MITOR-67549 format. One record per residue (C-alpha): y, z, x; residue in three letters. Coordinates in steps of 0.2 Angstrom, whole numbers, plus 5000, padded with zeros to 4 digits. Each point is the difference from the previous one (the first is absolute). Example, Ala and Ser with C-alpha at 12.3 -4.5 7.8 and 13.67 -1.06 7.14 Angstrom:
# MITOR-67549
497850395062ALA 501749975006SER 
***
This chain:
# MITOR-67549
497247674963MET 501350134994ARG 501849935001THR 501150085013ILE 501550054989SER 500750175004ASN 500750045017LYS 499150165002ASN 498450075007TYR 498950155000THR 499950115016ILE 498450085002TYR 499650015019HIS 501250145003LEU 500050155012HIS 501050164998SER 500050155011ASP 498550064991LEU 499049875010SER 500450125015ASN 498850124993GLY 498649885007VAL 500949905013THR 501450055013ASN 501849974994ILE 499649854990ASP 501650024990SER 501550114997VAL 500449934983THR 499750114985LYS 499149924985TYR 501450034988TYR 501249905011GLU 498949854999TYR 499950024981ILE 501950014999GLU 500149845010ALA 498749914989ALA 500950054984LYS 501649925007LYS 499149845004CYS 499450004981GLY 498250015005MET 498850024985LYS 498650095009ALA 499650085017MET 498750095009GLY 499750095017PHE 498649965012ALA 500150155011GLU 498850005015HIS 498450094996GLY 500750104985SER 500750014983ILE 501150155004LEU 501350054986GLU 499449864989TRP 500450104984VAL 501850025006HIS 500149825005LYS 499449944983LYS 501250114990ASN 501549955011LYS 499549814998ILE 499850014981GLU 501650114998GLU 500949855008ASN 499349874988GLY 498649935011MET 498149994999LYS 499150115012TYR 498649925011ILE 498750125007HIS 499549945017ALA 499550055018GLU 499849915017GLU 498350055004PHE 499150005017TYR 498449915000VAL 498650025013THR 498549885001GLU 498850155000LYS 500350195000LEU 498750015014TYR 499249875011PHE 498250055004GLU 499249985017PRO 498549895003GLU 498450105002ILE 499449995018PRO 498249935002ASN 499550155010GLU 500450114985MET 498849914990TYR 498750005014GLU 500250195001SER 499650034982THR 498549894999VAL 498850154998ASP 501350094990THR 499850044981ASP 501049874990GLU 501150134992LYS 500450085016GLU 500449835008MET 501249974986GLN 500950165003VAL 500249975018LYS 500749824997ILE 501250074987LYS 500650135012LYS 500249885014TYR 501149894989ILE 501050144994GLU 500350065018ASP 500449835007ASN 500949914986ARG 501849955003THR 501649964991GLN 501249865002LYS 501950014998ARG 500249834992ASP 500950074985ASN 500649844992TYR 501450004987HIS 499849944982VAL 501150044985VAL 499150064984LEU 500950004983ILE 499450084984ALA 500049884986LYS 499950134986ASN 499750194998TYR 498149985004ASP 500649915016GLY 501250155004VAL 498550124999ILE 498949895011GLU 501449985012LEU 500350185001ASN 498250045003HIS 499949875014LEU 501650075008SER 499250184999SER 498449945007LYS 500949925015ALA 500550175006PHE 498350085000GLN 499350055017ARG 498349924997ASP 500449855010GLY 501449934989HIS 501450085010PHE 500149945018TYR 501850005007TYR 500649954982ASN 499350024982PRO 498949854997ARG 498749924988ILE 498649895005SER 499949824998PHE 498650024988ASP 501150124989GLU 501449875000LEU 498949864994VAL 499250124987SER 501650034991THR 500149964982SER 501049874991ASN 501350134997ASN 500649995018ILE 501149865006ILE 499849965019ILE 501349935011CYS 499549955018THR 501550095008ALA 500849975017CYS 499449935016ILE 499150175002GLY 498949944986GLY 498249945000ILE 500349815000LEU 501250025014ALA 499250135011SER 498250024995GLY 498449955009THR 499349834995PRO 498750094990LYS 501150104989ILE 501349864998LYS 498649894993GLU 499450134989ALA 501750044993PHE 500549824998LEU 498449984989LYS 500550154990PHE 501749934997LEU 499449834995ILE 498850094987GLU 501350114994ASN 501649895000LYS 500550064983ASP 500550175007ARG 500449965018CYS 501549935009TYR 500349945018LEU 501550095006GLU 501349905010ILE 501550095008GLN 501749945005HIS 500150075018HIS 500649875012ASN 498650035012ASP 498849885008ASP 498550094995MET 500650024982GLN 500549824999ILE 498349945005LYS 499250124989TYR 501049944985ASN 499549835003GLN 498250055002PHE 500150094983LEU 500849854992ASN 498549895006VAL 498850124992ILE 501050014984SER 500049814998GLN 498249995004LYS 499350144989TYR 501450014987ASP 500450195005ILE 501850034996PRO 501350055013LEU 501150154997ILE 501650055010ALA 499850175007GLY 501550075009THR 499250155010ASP 501650094998THR 500350155011HIS 501950034999ALA 501449994987LEU 501249925011ASN 500549975018ASP 500650175002ASN 498450084994HIS 499149885011LEU 501050065015ARG 499750184995GLY 498149965000ARG 500149925017ALA 501050155006ILE 498650124994MET 498649905007GLN 500849995017LYS 500350194999SER 498250034996LYS 499349875012GLY 499349904986VAL 499949815002ASN 499249874988PHE 499549845008ASP 500849834996SER 501450084989GLU 501549925009SER 500049844989ASN 499550094984TRP 501350014986ASP 499650174992LEU 501550034989THR 500149994981PHE 500449834994LYS 500949934984THR 499249844993TYR 501349895009ASP 499850095016GLU 498149984999LEU 500149814996VAL 501249995015SER 498850095012ALA 498649874995TYR 501249865003GLU 500450075017LYS 498250025004GLN 499649824995ASP 498150035000ALA 499749944982LEU 500749874988SER 501350074988LYS 498949974985ASN 498650105008VAL 501150165004TYR 500949994984LEU 498450004991THR 499450155010ALA 501650094996ILE 499849974982GLU 498250065001ASN 500650175003THR 500649994982ASN 498449934994VAL 499150145008MET 501250134993ALA 499849924982ASP 498150025001SER 500150185003ILE 499850114984GLU 501250154999GLU 499350174997PHE 500650174995SER 499850175009LEU 499050134992ASP 501150154998TYR 498750114990SER 499650175006LYS 498549995011LYS 499250174999TYR 498350015007PRO 498750054987LYS 498750125006LEU 499150044983TYR 499549904985ASN 500750124987ASP 501550075010SER 500850104985MET 498450094997ALA 499850045019VAL 501850055001PHE 499950124985LYS 498450085008GLN 500850035016LYS 501550084992ILE 498850124991LEU 499150045016GLU 501750035008GLY 500650124987ILE 498450115004LYS 500249985019GLN 501850045000ARG 499850144987GLY 501549954989VAL 498950034985ASP 500250195003LYS 501949995001TYR 501050084986LYS 501049844998ASN 498549895000PHE 500649914984GLN 501549945011GLN 498849935012TYR 499049914986LYS 501649934992ASP 500649935017LYS 498349935004ILE 500049904983ILE 501849945004TYR 499549945017GLU 498449924994LEU 500949904988GLU 501249945013THR 498749965012TYR 499149904987LYS 501649914994HIS 500449955018ASN 498249955004ASP 500050125015ALA 498350094996ILE 499149905013ASP 501350045013PHE 499850184997MET 498149995001LEU 500249915017LEU 501150145006GLU 498750134994GLU 498649905008ASP 500549995018TYR 500850175001LYS 498450084993ARG 499049915012GLU 501150055015LEU 499950184994ARG 498149995001LYS 500249955018GLN 501150155004GLY 501649905000VAL 501650084993HIS 501649924995TYR 501850064995GLY 500250094984TYR 501049864993SER 501449885004ARG 501349934989GLY 500049974981SER 498250024997VAL 500250185002SER 500650004982GLY 498349954993SER 498950144994ILE 498649884998ILE 500249965019ALA 499850185003TYR 498550024990LEU 499149855008LEU 500450075017GLY 501249865004ILE 501350135004THR 499950195002ASP 501650034991VAL 500050074982ASP 501549914992SER 500150124985ILE 500050165011LYS 501449925011TYR 500949914986ASN 499949835008LEU 500549844991ASN 498649874995PHE 501249864994GLU 500649995018ARG 498349945004PHE 499549904984MET 500749974983ASN 499849874986LYS 501849945002GLU 499849955018ARG 498349915001ILE 499849975019SER 498550005011LEU 499450185004ALA 500450065017ASP 499350155009VAL 500450045019ASP 498950125008SER 500150105017ASP 498650025011TRP 499750075018PHE 500349865012SER 498250025007GLU 499349984982ASP 500949854994ARG 498649885007TRP 498750094989LYS 501149964985VAL 500149815005ARG 498250005004LYS 499450064983TYR 501249884991LEU 499549855010PHE 498150034998GLU 500050054982LYS 499149874989ASP 501149924987GLY 501650025010LEU 500849865011TYR 501250085012CYS 501249945014CYS 501450075010ASN 501749944998ILE 500949885012VAL 501650045009THR 501149895011PHE 500650055017ASN 501749925002THR 501349985014ILE 501450144999LYS 501849965005MET 499850095017ARG 498449905004GLY 500949844994ALA 501450035012ILE 498850025015LYS 499049854995ASP 501449884997VAL 501050075015GLY 498549975011ARG 499949824994ALA 501849985003LEU 499950065018GLY 500850174997MET 499550155011THR 499050154994LEU 501550115003GLN 501149884990GLU 498850004985THR 499750195001GLN 501950034999GLU 500149904984LEU 498550094993CYS 500950165003ASN 501449944988LEU 498849974985VAL 500450124986GLN 499250034983GLU 500950004983ASP 499650124986GLU 498649894994ASN 499250005018LYS 500549825003LYS 500449975018GLU 501749925005PHE 501249975014VAL 501950014998GLU 500949834998ASP 500950015016LYS 498450015010ILE 499249864990ARG 501649895003GLU 499950035018LYS 498149945001HIS 500149874986LYS 498649895006GLN 498850155002LEU 500350074983PHE 499949834992GLU 498150005005TYR 499850194998VAL 500449994982ASP 498849864998ILE 498550085009VAL 500350184994THR 498750044987GLY 498849865006THR 498250054997ILE 499150025017THR 498350074995SER 499050084986LEU 499550184997GLY 499450114986ARG 500850134989HIS 499650175007ALA 499650084983ALA 499849874986GLY 498549914994LEU 499549894986VAL 498650054988VAL 499649854989SER 498749974986PRO 499749825007HIS 499949915017GLU 501650015009VAL 499649875013ASP 500049874986LYS 501450084989ALA 501350005013PHE 499249985017GLY 499650125014THR 500050005019LEU 499550105015TYR 500950075015ILE 499350065017SER 500450184997SER 499150024983ASP 498349954994ASP 500550004982LYS 500849854990PRO 501850004998ILE 501049914986SER 500949845003GLN 501350054988ILE 501250155003ASN 500350164991MET 501349944988LYS 498949854995GLU 498550124997ILE 501150114989ASP 500749864990SER 498249944996LEU 499550174994ASN 498650035012TYR 499550195003VAL 500850055016LYS 499450175007LEU 501150085013ASP 498850105012VAL 501450105008LEU 499850115016GLY 500650184999LEU 499450125014ASP 500650154990CYS 498449974989VAL 499050005016GLY 500850165005LEU 499550094984ILE 498349935000ASP 499650035018LYS 500750184999THR 499050044984CYS 498449945009LYS 500450105015ALA 500350154990ALA 498549974989ASN 500950004984ILE 500149884985PRO 501349865002PHE 501650074993LEU 500849924984THR 501350064988PRO 498650074989ASP 499550135014ASN 501650035008LEU 501150154995ASP 501849935000PHE 500750174997ASN 499350085016ASP 501650085007LYS 499350035017ALA 499849815002VAL 501849974994TRP 500750135012ASP 499149915014ASP 500749834995ILE 501850084999SER 499850055019LYS 499349835007ASP 499549834993THR 498949945014THR 498649904993LEU 500750014982ILE 499849834993PHE 501749914995GLN 501050155009PHE 499649985018GLU 501649925005SER 501550115006ASP 501049944985PHE 498650024987ALA 499450165007GLY 501750085001SER 500449954982TYR 498450084993LEU 500350165009ARG 501850004993ASP 499349984982ILE 498750145003LEU 501350125006ARG 500250164990GLU 501849974995SER 499549834993THR 498550074990ILE 501150144994LYS 501349884993ASN 498649894992ILE 499250154991LYS 501650044991LYS 499949854989LYS 498249965002ASN 498950165002PRO 498449904998ASN 500349885014PHE 498549965012SER 500049985018TYR 499049844999ILE 501349924988ASP 501350055013LEU 499149925014MET 499849844989SER 501950004997MET 500350015018ALA 498849855003ASN 501149904988GLY 501750085007ALA 499649945018ILE 500049824994ARG 501649895000PRO 500450044982ALA 500050185003GLY 501649995011GLU 501250034985SER 499150174995TYR 499050055016ARG 501150145006THR 500350084983GLU 498250004996LEU 499550085016SER 501250144996GLN 499450024982GLY 501649944992ILE 499749934982TYR 500949854994ARG 500950004984ASP 499749844990ASN 501250034986GLY 498950064986HIS 498650144998PRO 498749874995ALA 500349905015LEU 500050155011ASN 498450064992ASP 499249835003PHE 500450005018LEU 499850195003ALA 498349985010PRO 501049905013THR 501550115000LEU 501049874989GLY 499849865013TYR 499249834997LEU 498650015013VAL 498549894993TYR 499849834992GLN 499050084986GLU 501650104994GLN 500849834996ILE 498549964989ILE 500050174992GLU 501950004997PHE 500049824991LEU 498550064990HIS 500750174995LYS 501949974998PHE 500049814996CYS 498549974989GLY 499149885012PHE 498150005000THR 499350065017MET 499449825003GLY 501749934996GLU 500950135011ALA 498949955015ASP 500549824997VAL 501950055000VAL 499750115016ARG 499349865009ARG 501649904995HIS 501150135008PHE 499050005016SER 500049815001LYS 501849984994LYS 499449874987THR 500250014981GLY 501150165000THR 501549914992GLU 498949984984THR 499250175002ASP 501650115002ILE 500749964982PRO 498350044992ILE 499950165010ILE 501750054994LYS 500149944982ASP 498249944996GLY 499249844996GLY 498449905003TYR 499349985018LEU 499849815004THR 498349944993GLY 499750144989ASN 500849994982LYS 498850134993THR 500750155007HIS 501850054998TYR 500750115014ILE 501350134993LYS 501050015016GLY 500850155009PHE 501550024988VAL 499050004984GLN 498750125007THR 501350125007MET 500950004983LYS 498450034990GLU 499150125011GLU 501450105008TYR 501649964989GLY 500949925015VAL 501449894994GLU 500149825005LYS 501450015013GLY 499250155009ASP 498349914999ALA 500849855008GLU 500750105014LYS 498450095003LEU 498949845001ILE 501349915010GLY 499950145014ASN 498150004999PHE 499849825001LEU 501050005016GLN 498850135007VAL 498649884995ILE 500849855008ILE 500450095016ASP 498350075002ALA 498849874993SER 499949905016ASP 499150145010TYR 499450134988LEU 498350075005PHE 498650004987SER 499350174995LYS 498449924998ASN 500049975018HIS 501050155006ALA 498850134992ASP 498349945008PRO 500949985017TYR 500750174998THR 498350074996PHE 499349925016LEU 501450085010GLY 499550174992PHE 498249975004ALA 500549985018CYS 501050165000ALA 498650094991TYR 498749955013LEU 501350035014ARG 500250184994HIS 498250054996TYR 499149895012TYR 501249985014THR 498849975015LEU 499149874990GLU 501649914994THR 500749995017ILE 498449945008THR 499849864987SER 501849955001ALA 499949985019LEU 498549894998ASN 500849894986ILE 501749995009TYR 499449985018VAL 500949845003SER 501650064994ASP 500750095015LYS 501650084991GLU 499050064985LYS 498650075012SER 501350095010LEU 500750084984ASN 498350054994ILE 499650095017LYS 501750094999GLU 499550064983TYR 498350065006ALA 500850105014ILE 501250084988SER 498650064990LYS 499150075015GLY 498749875004TYR 499749935017THR 499549825003ILE 498949995015GLU 499849855011PRO 498349905001ILE 498750135005LYS 498149975004PHE 498950054986ARG 501550034988LYS 500849834998SER 499349864990ARG 500749834995ALA 501350084989GLU 500950164999TYR 498950154996GLU 500550174995PHE 499350175005ASP 500350124986LYS 499450155009GLU 501349985014ASN 501349914990ASN 500049865012LYS 500049814998ILE 499149895013TYR 500849835004GLN 498849864997GLY 499649875013ILE 500549864988ALA 501850065001SER 500149945018ILE 500349825003LYS 498549895004PHE 498850154997CYS 498850024985ASN 498450084995SER 498449975010ILE 
***
């Protein structure tokens, strides 16, 4: 027997507020609070056995290991004797099928069983622990299976007893609390489980606990007898639910507020224990001899020592759709060149050079399979008549994305930046967000979930208690009136980071209340799914990290959150909703014209711009009073006249994109001057020429990249790395001297960067002192603006969407208004604005009329009328 030498133990039966995702207010303690406590105790290993889940296990593993401890992968499972209990077949049923064909009889009996089978809410507890990485995969798979709506989930996620006893030697089994099989099971399942424990004693433990409760005392003594008789080791599980007494009180307050009550908890000691406190609890319990419980405590360390550590897989997990991805990629690029017609352009060589450059980057970054995935599902959705936004974010800078139909934005024509999306210096997982009409998003998910070779899941979110809710819950439990708690809720404020707070004088006056408000604020209460994000994996996610289901969604959801998924380099697609896309699509269909894209729109149509300058109703990004007023200001004749003086070749669409950037927070410093066409002098003709397209102002993130490349000697990829440093406020202390005077960027000693001072001397003859003054001023502009600068790669496609709305509104007014009324029918304020616009254009909106009205709004082009749809009336719909 192992010598009991060290005064420490391993905590493994431990519940954080993540258990609340499966049970009701099981804990108010965060997992990292337990980890800090374990580290202070000098523990060498620890794990969590959340009820029915392994939620956030990647974060737990990383945090435990960061604190110098071994991670134990575990879960407290619910176990049922059977998923379904089948009924006895009544004799009369056999008698009625005597003269029936045997096959037909079997069908009838099968249907009878399915119609009359029952489920039992036995849901016994057991703790399963992964012994090694194979055990992690097995445990994750079991955890995922427990949530399935095939009989597994019944009040709680659960596995069958057969699945429990079919686990491999990679799983360690602990019998858990008095809710376990040996304490609460039927004689039949008790006998079967004991037989299993005896036969698998090398990986099984009988779990005693320290709670000073009569049932626990008797159970401990029973387990000791079993242990002595069959040589199955005891282990000291703590079944911890709270960090300390304050957290335990916070838990009780929340349970009282929510009407939650766990039977027989009054004598349970659920707080985190040091070794000495745990020993003292067993002494006080006085159920077992000292040697027995000390050995059980030491067995927590024996168990921990038997577990093999494992590393997480941080490789890029791009789904692979083709055996020879490069060959397919090249073929699709060639097809895209023909389909887009760029081979007919005079500057086709520029396209070829950019394609080769991008292709090398995609290959270098192992991103070809990702681009083929993007091309695949978007091509298939187009076949179904589903359209998506022209582009969103940095991918707009890729000409290959345009050729493959991933975007509808020609990055060369609109001078967009590829390195903002991908470069060799910043090798990170490719990421493309896409905008879809809200009514079409399910079609995207359906295709991805059903495609062979892909393993998809939605992404879990956690619903938590906000401060106002905590005040009401805690106040209710403390006997405060609704009026009193509401008055305090009215005093809650938000700081610049959107964090809620209450002034100190109020907190001091209600000290006890806020002591517990602070504890329970942020506590998880239930689970949800991310509105847009889903994982698309090349391997089974239910095994890799675990999945679950919620009642409102029939698709699996990850058991790790967005940040964990990102850290493991899984492909995450954001299927975002944008009703503007639906407005364009529905209007084009109503007008019987092709779907509008930048390739078939005339951005120089003066009639459309004149229309925009008068009214911005339904113009995407510019519908608010502030944005609309600003766009109208920038399109005024006086502004255009000032701009033409220094930039005669300006375009209205570029001006609208600039306005899109200027209405963001970073535009505050130049917004007014820009709207008046006033140019900013940056102190040197070269800098003024560089920023001339944006009237001398730093409007876009990409301008930082281009500045660092052109005036300081950074490669475009290096420049993007530095731009990210500015936006995140990290690393700039080493970047700024290089920007000024040159040097090597960290991690790259093969490329010397000249710096601004040397470049200005060599290229423009500017002396050192003057150059230092110029770069000092310009760097301050970058620092001030980098937090909120808009991306041109994002501004341009969104501006194009806005123009498409304006184009349709001008030339297909009736169709546009009718489509908009149907799309925004639930938005009363917007619907009212649309109706006012319709009336201003001479159209009438008629009430519901027999033979004229349908489910949705319909237009009558001959009479310039729109008939209200019956679906717009509450509780009415089509027949």
